[in-house]
N, C-alpha and C positions, 0 to 999 in steps of 0.2 A: 405779219402779227399772225397769220394761221400759223405759218410755221412754227410760230414761238409756242402757240396753244398746244399743237399737234407735238414737240418736243416735251412739253410740261406733262400732256396727257401720258406720254410713252414713258418720262421717268417717274409717275405715279404707278403706273402699272407694273414699271420695273421695282419699285417701292413693296409695291401690294405682295408682289409676287415673291420676292426676297423672305419677307414678313411669314409668309403662307409656308415657306419653305422651312423657317427658324421654328415654328411651332411645330411642325412635324418630323422635323429631323431626327429629334430622340437622343438615344446616347447609346456608346457601343455599338455593336455592328450584329450581322447575321451572316456567318460562312455558310455559303452554298455549294454543295460538293457534287449534288446530284440534281437533274431536274425537277426529281420527283418531291423535291423539298418544296417547290413552289406550290406544290397541292397541300401543304401543311400549314408554310410560313408565306402567307401573302408578299409578293415582292413590294408592296406598300408598307408593308407593316413596321413599326417602329417600336423602339424601349424607349419604355418611359419610366423616369424614377417618381415615384408617387411619395414615399416618406423616407425619412433620414436620421439619422444622431443617436442609432442603437449600439450596442457593442458588439453583439455576434448573433444576427438572427437567424432563427431555423422553424422547421416545423409549421408551416403554413398549412391550414385548414381552413375554407369557406364555409360559413355557417348557416343554418336554413334560415335564418331572419337577415342575412345578405350583409355580412360582414367578413372579414378576413381575421382570423387570430394566429397570431405568433408566437413563438417563444425569443426570447433574449435572453440567451442562456447564463452568461457571467453576472448580469443584472439579476437574474433569478424571478424572472418576472414573463408574464403573458400581455403581449398588447394585443388591442384592436383597431382594426384599420376599417372605417366605412367609406363607403362610396361619396360622400362629402368632402373626404380628405382631412378627416380627423383623426388622430391618433390617442387614445384613450388607454389606460393602465386598466386591464381586464384582471390579472390577479398577481398577486406578491404577497407570500412565496411562491413559486409556483413549482420548485423541484427539491426544496431543501428547507427543513424546518430548523436547522440548527445554525449556530453563530459561530462555529471556529473556521469557516472555509476561509481559506488564502485569498486576496485580493485578486480576482479574474478567474480564478478556477470555474470549471466548467460544472456548476452544481444544480443549476437552474434546469428547466422544463426543456426536453427536446422535441421530439417528436409527438404529434397532434393529430388525432381523428376522431372522426365522430360513429356511435353505435347507430343501430336501425332507428332509434327512439331519437335520434339527434342528441345525444349527451356527448359532452366532450371527455375523450379518453388520452390521458397524458403520460408519456414517459418521464419520470422524475429521475433525473440523474443522480442529483445528489442524496436523496432516500433510498435511490436503488428500487425502485417499483414501479407498477402501472396502476393508475387508477382511473377513477371514472368520477366526474364531477356532476353529480343529481342535480334535479331541477331545484329543489331546496337549498343548495349552494354546498352540501354536505359532500366529504368526500367518501368513495368505496374503494376497497384496497382490492384489485383484483389478481394481482401475481406482486409476490414480494421475496419469495423464497423456492431454493428447486432443491430437493430431498434434505431439507434444513439448512442448507446454506443460503446466505444472501446472495439476491441477483446483483449484478456488477453496476451497470448503468443503462437501464433500459432507453433505445436510442430511436426508433421508430417501428409505428406500427400499422397495420393493415387487416380490416375485416374483409372473412369469406363470405359469401351470401348465405353460407348455412350459419354463421353466427360464431365461427371460431374466430380469434383473434390472435395475429401470427406478428412477431415482434423480433428485433434482435437486441443485443445485450454484449455491445463491446465496454472497455474499462475507461471511458474519457472523463467519465466522473470523480475516477480517483486521481487525485494530483500525479501518483508515481504510475498511474495505468497498471500494465500487468504486475507492476513490483512495490506496489503498494500495499501495506502492512493490511489494510482492511479488507482485500479482495480477497474473498474466501473460495470463490470457484476458479479451478484450474486451468479454464476454458473461456470462450466467448461466443456465446450460442444464439441460435435460431429458435425460436419456442412457438409453439402451438397452446393455446387456451381455448379447452372447450369446455365450459361449464366451469367446475372448478377443478379440471384435472391442467394442470401444467406438465405438456411433455415437451423435451429436449428432440428436437428435428436435427440438429445439424451442430457441429463444434468443430471442424477444422477449417472454418475462415478466420484470418486471425484478427479480424477487424470488420464483422460484419455490420452493415450501418441500414442506408435506404433499402426500402423492399416494397414489391407491387406485384399482383397477379396480370396474367393477360385477360384479355375480354372474357374469355372461356374457361377461364380459372384452372385450365390443364398444365399452367406454368407458374412458377413462382421466380423473380428475377430480384436477384439479392447483390447490392452492393459491397466490394470490398475497400475499406478506406485506408489500407496499409500501404506507407510509400513504398517500399518494397515488391508488392504484390496489388497494383491498381488494376482492379477487374471488377468484371459483372459477371455472375454465375446466374444460369437459368436451370432451374430444378423442376423435373416433373413433378406434378402435384398426384399423388394415388388417391384411388376414390374412400379413403379412411382420413383423408387430410392428412397422411405423413408425406415425405418428399421421398422420391424417387432417384432416377439416373440423374446426373447434373454433367453440364459441358458448361467451358468459358464461353459467356455470349459475347464478351469483348475485351479485349487489353490494353489497358494505355499508361503501362508500367513505364516506357519509354519515354512517355510526355514529360516536357519540362515545364510546360506552365503552370501557374499558381492554381492549385485546388486539387483535389481526390475525388472519386469516387462516394456520392454521400447520396442526398435522397431522389428518388427517381419518382416519375409516374407513368401511368398508360392511357393511352387516348382510346376511343371508340374502334378504332381499325385495327387497334394492337401496336402501331407505333410506341416506340419508348423513348424517355424525354429524362435521360438522366445528368445529374450535376456531375461535373467532373472537372480535368486542366482546362483551364480557359474558358469554360463555360458550360452550357446545356447542351450535351449530345443527342442528336436526334437519330436514332435507329429504326429501319424498317422492321417488321416482325422476323425477319430473317436474319437481322444481326449486320445489314449495311449502312456503314454511317454516311447519313445524307446529308449533315449538316450542323452547323453548331449555335447557337444564340450565345453571345458574347456581350453580356451587360458591363459595365467599366470595374465593376468588385467581381471578384471570385464567388460565385453563387455556391450554396450547399444545400438548397433545398426549393421544392417548386410543389404550387396546387393551383389546381384549375378552380376558376371562379367567374362571377357573374352569373347572372338568369339563364343565359345559354351553356355554360359550361366551356365557352372557346376561349377566355383568356386565361392567359398562364403568368400566376403570381409567382416572383421570384424573391427569396431570400438571401441576400448577399453580403455578408459580413454587416456593416454598419447601416446599408441600404435596403429600401423594400421597391420592387420594379415589377412591370408587367409589360406584356407583349399581346395582341392580337391574333389569334391563329383561326383555320378554316376549319378543325374538326375538334367536335369536344371531346372534353377528357373525362375516364372514369373516376368518379369522384365519392365518397361516402353519403 
Protein backbone atom coordinates (compact mmCIF):
# COMPACT_ATOMS: atom_id res chain seq x y z
CA UNK A 1 0.00 0.00 0.00
CA UNK A 2 2.80 2.36 0.95
CA UNK A 3 4.55 1.60 -2.33
CA UNK A 4 1.38 2.43 -4.27
CA UNK A 5 0.95 5.73 -2.39
CA UNK A 6 4.59 6.59 -2.98
CA UNK A 7 4.19 5.86 -6.69
CA UNK A 8 1.07 8.00 -6.87
CA UNK A 9 2.80 10.80 -4.97
CA UNK A 10 5.75 10.73 -7.38
CA UNK A 11 3.35 10.71 -10.33
CA UNK A 12 1.58 13.80 -8.96
CA UNK A 13 4.92 15.56 -8.43
CA UNK A 14 5.98 14.72 -11.97
CA UNK A 15 2.68 16.03 -13.34
CA UNK A 16 3.02 19.27 -11.39
CA UNK A 17 6.61 19.69 -12.54
CA UNK A 18 5.64 19.16 -16.17
CA UNK A 19 2.73 21.58 -15.81
CA UNK A 20 5.00 24.22 -14.33
CA UNK A 21 7.50 23.67 -17.11
CA UNK A 22 4.75 24.09 -19.71
CA UNK A 23 3.64 27.36 -18.10
CA UNK A 24 7.15 28.81 -18.21
CA UNK A 25 8.38 27.29 -21.45
CA UNK A 26 7.24 30.26 -23.48
CA UNK A 27 7.69 30.51 -27.23
CA UNK A 28 10.67 31.06 -29.48
CA UNK A 29 14.21 30.91 -28.14
CA UNK A 30 17.20 32.89 -26.91
CA UNK A 31 20.46 32.34 -28.76
CA UNK A 32 23.40 32.92 -26.42
CA UNK A 33 26.77 33.74 -27.99
CA UNK A 34 28.56 35.23 -24.99
CA UNK A 35 28.46 34.69 -21.20
CA UNK A 36 27.88 38.44 -20.98
CA UNK A 37 24.36 37.90 -22.25
CA UNK A 38 23.44 36.17 -18.99
CA UNK A 39 23.77 39.55 -17.25
CA UNK A 40 21.18 40.95 -19.67
CA UNK A 41 18.83 38.05 -20.41
CA UNK A 42 18.37 35.77 -17.36
CA UNK A 43 18.83 32.06 -17.99
CA UNK A 44 15.25 31.50 -16.87
CA UNK A 45 13.80 34.22 -19.12
CA UNK A 46 11.06 33.15 -21.51
CA UNK A 47 9.37 34.82 -24.46
CA UNK A 48 5.63 35.21 -23.98
CA UNK A 49 2.99 35.94 -26.62
CA UNK A 50 0.58 38.46 -25.10
CA UNK A 51 -1.65 39.33 -28.10
CA UNK A 52 -2.29 38.18 -31.65
CA UNK A 53 -4.48 38.69 -34.72
CA UNK A 54 -3.06 41.88 -36.24
CA UNK A 55 -1.76 42.52 -39.78
CA UNK A 56 1.74 44.00 -39.28
CA UNK A 57 2.65 45.41 -35.87
CA UNK A 58 5.17 48.19 -35.32
CA UNK A 59 6.11 51.25 -33.29
CA UNK A 60 5.49 50.16 -29.66
CA UNK A 61 5.71 52.69 -26.83
CA UNK A 62 4.87 52.38 -23.13
CA UNK A 63 2.64 55.20 -21.95
CA UNK A 64 2.71 57.11 -18.69
CA UNK A 65 -0.59 55.51 -17.63
CA UNK A 66 0.87 51.99 -17.86
CA UNK A 67 -0.23 50.67 -21.24
CA UNK A 68 1.44 49.75 -24.50
CA UNK A 69 0.47 51.50 -27.71
CA UNK A 70 1.54 50.04 -31.03
CA UNK A 71 0.78 50.48 -34.71
CA UNK A 72 -0.98 48.00 -36.97
CA UNK A 73 0.25 49.57 -40.20
CA UNK A 74 -1.87 48.07 -43.03
CA UNK A 75 -4.93 48.34 -40.79
CA UNK A 76 -4.24 52.09 -40.40
CA UNK A 77 -4.69 51.80 -36.65
CA UNK A 78 -3.02 52.26 -33.28
CA UNK A 79 -3.90 49.55 -30.77
CA UNK A 80 -3.70 49.71 -26.97
CA UNK A 81 -2.65 46.74 -24.84
CA UNK A 82 -3.15 46.85 -21.08
CA UNK A 83 -1.58 44.56 -18.44
CA UNK A 84 -4.91 42.79 -17.93
CA UNK A 85 -4.42 41.35 -21.41
CA UNK A 86 -7.06 43.44 -23.15
CA UNK A 87 -6.49 45.04 -26.57
CA UNK A 88 -8.60 48.01 -27.61
CA UNK A 89 -8.55 50.27 -30.63
CA UNK A 90 -6.83 53.51 -29.66
CA UNK A 91 -6.92 55.46 -32.92
CA UNK A 92 -8.13 54.90 -36.49
CA UNK A 93 -7.18 56.22 -38.96
CA UNK A 94 -3.69 56.49 -37.57
CA UNK A 95 -1.52 57.44 -40.55
CA UNK A 96 -3.64 58.01 -43.64
CA UNK A 97 -6.78 60.11 -44.01
CA UNK A 98 -7.53 59.20 -47.64
CA UNK A 99 -9.66 56.42 -49.10
CA UNK A 100 -7.66 55.37 -52.15
CA UNK A 101 -4.95 53.16 -50.60
CA UNK A 102 -4.58 49.69 -52.14
CA UNK A 103 -5.45 46.79 -49.78
CA UNK A 104 -2.51 45.91 -47.55
CA UNK A 105 -0.58 49.10 -48.32
CA UNK A 106 1.66 50.37 -45.51
CA UNK A 107 -0.25 53.63 -45.06
CA UNK A 108 -0.97 53.61 -41.32
CA UNK A 109 1.12 54.95 -38.47
CA UNK A 110 4.52 53.42 -37.81
CA UNK A 111 6.88 54.68 -35.10
CA UNK A 112 5.42 56.12 -31.91
CA UNK A 113 7.14 58.00 -29.11
CA UNK A 114 6.34 60.41 -26.27
CA UNK A 115 7.50 63.97 -25.70
CA UNK A 116 8.48 65.34 -22.29
CA UNK A 117 4.84 66.06 -21.47
CA UNK A 118 3.86 62.46 -22.27
CA UNK A 119 2.03 63.41 -25.47
CA UNK A 120 2.03 60.82 -28.23
CA UNK A 121 4.12 61.61 -31.32
CA UNK A 122 3.12 59.67 -34.44
CA UNK A 123 5.02 58.87 -37.64
CA UNK A 124 2.28 58.83 -40.28
CA UNK A 125 3.20 56.81 -43.35
CA UNK A 126 0.34 57.56 -45.69
CA UNK A 127 0.05 61.24 -44.84
CA UNK A 128 3.82 61.73 -45.00
CA UNK A 129 4.15 63.65 -41.78
CA UNK A 130 4.98 63.61 -38.06
CA UNK A 131 2.19 64.65 -35.73
CA UNK A 132 1.55 65.08 -32.02
CA UNK A 133 -1.67 64.00 -30.33
CA UNK A 134 -2.74 66.68 -27.89
CA UNK A 135 -4.48 66.03 -24.59
CA UNK A 136 -7.79 67.21 -26.08
CA UNK A 137 -7.52 64.70 -28.94
CA UNK A 138 -6.54 67.19 -31.62
CA UNK A 139 -3.52 66.66 -33.86
CA UNK A 140 -0.64 69.10 -34.25
CA UNK A 141 1.49 68.66 -37.38
CA UNK A 142 5.15 68.84 -36.38
CA UNK A 143 6.76 68.16 -39.77
CA UNK A 144 5.29 67.50 -43.20
CA UNK A 145 7.55 69.15 -45.78
CA UNK A 146 11.26 69.72 -46.32
CA UNK A 147 12.22 72.74 -48.43
CA UNK A 148 8.68 72.81 -49.77
CA UNK A 149 8.55 69.14 -50.74
CA UNK A 150 6.43 66.45 -49.12
CA UNK A 151 8.20 64.11 -46.74
CA UNK A 152 8.21 60.47 -47.82
CA UNK A 153 6.75 58.38 -44.99
CA UNK A 154 8.26 59.15 -41.56
CA UNK A 155 9.14 55.82 -40.00
CA UNK A 156 10.60 56.10 -36.50
CA UNK A 157 11.35 58.91 -34.07
CA UNK A 158 13.30 59.60 -30.88
CA UNK A 159 13.68 62.67 -28.70
CA UNK A 160 17.01 64.01 -27.48
CA UNK A 161 17.12 65.38 -23.93
CA UNK A 162 17.23 68.96 -25.29
CA UNK A 163 13.75 68.49 -26.73
CA UNK A 164 14.76 68.10 -30.37
CA UNK A 165 13.13 65.30 -32.35
CA UNK A 166 15.08 63.00 -34.66
CA UNK A 167 13.26 60.89 -37.23
CA UNK A 168 13.86 58.78 -40.33
CA UNK A 169 12.00 59.08 -43.63
CA UNK A 170 12.19 56.03 -45.94
CA UNK A 171 9.66 55.46 -48.76
CA UNK A 172 7.69 52.53 -47.33
CA UNK A 173 4.42 54.46 -47.29
CA UNK A 174 4.49 54.65 -51.09
CA UNK A 175 3.21 51.64 -52.99
CA UNK A 176 6.11 51.85 -55.49
CA UNK A 177 8.55 53.19 -52.88
CA UNK A 178 11.38 55.12 -54.61
CA UNK A 179 9.68 54.86 -58.00
CA UNK A 180 6.30 56.09 -56.84
CA UNK A 181 5.06 59.21 -58.70
CA UNK A 182 3.91 60.71 -55.36
CA UNK A 183 7.48 60.76 -54.03
CA UNK A 184 8.81 64.31 -54.18
CA UNK A 185 12.18 64.02 -52.44
CA UNK A 186 15.00 62.26 -54.34
CA UNK A 187 16.48 60.80 -51.15
CA UNK A 188 15.48 59.09 -47.89
CA UNK A 189 16.66 61.20 -45.02
CA UNK A 190 17.43 61.39 -41.34
CA UNK A 191 16.09 64.64 -39.85
CA UNK A 192 16.24 66.79 -36.74
CA UNK A 193 13.33 68.98 -35.70
CA UNK A 194 14.22 71.70 -33.20
CA UNK A 195 11.35 74.07 -32.54
CA UNK A 196 9.92 74.72 -35.98
CA UNK A 197 13.24 74.22 -37.80
CA UNK A 198 13.60 70.99 -39.77
CA UNK A 199 17.20 70.07 -40.65
CA UNK A 200 18.29 67.26 -42.97
CA UNK A 201 21.10 65.47 -41.13
CA UNK A 202 21.94 62.62 -43.50
CA UNK A 203 20.67 61.36 -46.86
CA UNK A 204 23.05 58.56 -47.86
CA UNK A 205 21.23 55.63 -46.27
CA UNK A 206 18.96 53.92 -48.78
CA UNK A 207 16.38 52.81 -46.18
CA UNK A 208 16.89 54.65 -42.87
CA UNK A 209 14.64 53.09 -40.27
CA UNK A 210 14.89 52.62 -36.48
CA UNK A 211 17.04 54.99 -34.44
CA UNK A 212 18.10 55.52 -30.82
CA UNK A 213 20.63 57.48 -28.79
CA UNK A 214 23.34 56.04 -26.57
CA UNK A 215 22.74 56.82 -22.87
CA UNK A 216 25.15 59.79 -22.95
CA UNK A 217 23.70 60.94 -26.32
CA UNK A 218 27.16 61.05 -27.86
CA UNK A 219 26.04 58.59 -30.52
CA UNK A 220 22.97 58.00 -32.64
CA UNK A 221 22.32 54.50 -33.98
CA UNK A 222 20.37 54.21 -37.23
CA UNK A 223 19.17 51.02 -38.92
CA UNK A 224 19.24 50.60 -42.69
CA UNK A 225 16.55 48.14 -43.81
CA UNK A 226 17.75 47.64 -47.37
CA UNK A 227 17.94 43.92 -48.33
CA UNK A 228 21.09 44.76 -50.31
CA UNK A 229 22.71 46.62 -47.41
CA UNK A 230 21.50 45.35 -44.01
CA UNK A 231 23.42 47.50 -41.56
CA UNK A 232 23.33 49.56 -38.39
CA UNK A 233 25.32 52.79 -38.49
CA UNK A 234 26.61 54.71 -35.47
CA UNK A 235 26.90 58.48 -35.87
CA UNK A 236 28.74 60.87 -33.59
CA UNK A 237 26.40 63.60 -32.35
CA UNK A 238 27.89 67.08 -32.37
CA UNK A 239 27.18 69.64 -29.60
CA UNK A 240 24.81 71.49 -31.94
CA UNK A 241 22.78 68.32 -32.50
CA UNK A 242 23.96 67.61 -36.03
CA UNK A 243 25.68 64.39 -36.99
CA UNK A 244 29.42 63.95 -37.30
CA UNK A 245 31.60 60.99 -38.22
CA UNK A 246 29.87 57.68 -38.86
CA UNK A 247 30.86 54.05 -39.01
CA UNK A 248 29.08 50.77 -39.62
CA UNK A 249 28.23 49.44 -36.19
CA UNK A 250 27.32 45.99 -37.53
CA UNK A 251 26.61 44.46 -40.95
CA UNK A 252 24.20 41.53 -41.41
CA UNK A 253 23.85 41.69 -45.19
CA UNK A 254 24.93 38.05 -45.51
CA UNK A 255 22.25 36.83 -43.09
CA UNK A 256 19.40 34.91 -44.73
CA UNK A 257 16.91 34.63 -41.86
CA UNK A 258 13.61 36.49 -42.14
CA UNK A 259 13.74 40.14 -41.15
CA UNK A 260 15.74 43.32 -41.79
CA UNK A 261 17.40 45.91 -39.55
CA UNK A 262 14.38 47.81 -38.28
CA UNK A 263 13.41 49.27 -34.90
CA UNK A 264 16.03 49.47 -32.16
CA UNK A 265 16.37 50.47 -28.52
CA UNK A 266 19.16 50.99 -25.96
CA UNK A 267 19.31 50.02 -22.28
CA UNK A 268 20.71 52.12 -19.44
CA UNK A 269 24.15 50.48 -19.72
CA UNK A 270 24.43 51.20 -23.43
CA UNK A 271 23.63 47.76 -24.83
CA UNK A 272 21.82 48.00 -28.16
CA UNK A 273 18.76 45.88 -29.06
CA UNK A 274 18.24 45.74 -32.81
CA UNK A 275 15.44 43.98 -34.64
CA UNK A 276 17.03 42.20 -37.58
CA UNK A 277 17.28 38.85 -39.39
CA UNK A 278 15.87 36.12 -37.17
CA UNK A 279 15.15 38.19 -34.07
CA UNK A 280 16.41 40.97 -31.83
CA UNK A 281 20.20 41.18 -31.95
CA UNK A 282 21.78 42.35 -28.70
CA UNK A 283 25.08 44.20 -28.94
CA UNK A 284 27.46 45.52 -26.32
CA UNK A 285 28.26 49.26 -26.63
CA UNK A 286 31.45 48.37 -28.53
CA UNK A 287 29.54 46.38 -31.14
CA UNK A 288 30.01 42.80 -29.96
CA UNK A 289 27.09 40.52 -30.80
CA UNK A 290 26.15 38.90 -27.48
CA UNK A 291 23.09 36.96 -28.56
CA UNK A 292 19.67 37.11 -30.17
CA UNK A 293 16.13 37.01 -28.80
CA UNK A 294 14.15 34.92 -31.29
CA UNK A 295 10.35 35.10 -31.09
CA UNK A 296 8.46 32.77 -33.44
CA UNK A 297 7.71 35.66 -35.82
CA UNK A 298 10.25 38.11 -37.23
CA UNK A 299 10.13 41.22 -35.02
CA UNK A 300 9.95 44.69 -36.53
CA UNK A 301 10.37 46.79 -33.40
CA UNK A 302 10.61 46.72 -29.61
CA UNK A 303 10.08 48.95 -26.59
CA UNK A 304 10.66 48.94 -22.85
CA UNK A 305 7.63 48.57 -20.63
CA UNK A 306 6.26 47.89 -17.14
CA UNK A 307 6.96 50.07 -14.11
CA UNK A 308 10.64 49.20 -13.85
CA UNK A 309 11.36 49.34 -17.59
CA UNK A 310 12.86 45.85 -17.60
CA UNK A 311 10.31 44.17 -19.86
CA UNK A 312 11.06 44.25 -23.56
CA UNK A 313 7.90 44.24 -25.67
CA UNK A 314 8.28 43.10 -29.27
CA UNK A 315 6.01 43.79 -32.22
CA UNK A 316 6.42 40.85 -34.59
CA UNK A 317 4.24 40.59 -37.68
CA UNK A 318 0.79 39.53 -36.39
CA UNK A 319 1.72 39.08 -32.75
CA UNK A 320 2.86 41.01 -29.68
CA UNK A 321 5.50 39.41 -27.43
CA UNK A 322 7.50 40.24 -24.31
CA UNK A 323 10.47 39.04 -22.27
CA UNK A 324 11.75 40.08 -18.83
CA UNK A 325 15.36 41.30 -18.74
CA UNK A 326 17.90 42.37 -16.12
CA UNK A 327 18.69 45.94 -17.13
CA UNK A 328 16.16 48.79 -17.44
CA UNK A 329 15.85 50.37 -20.84
CA UNK A 330 15.97 53.99 -21.90
CA UNK A 331 12.45 55.11 -22.73
CA UNK A 332 10.71 58.41 -23.40
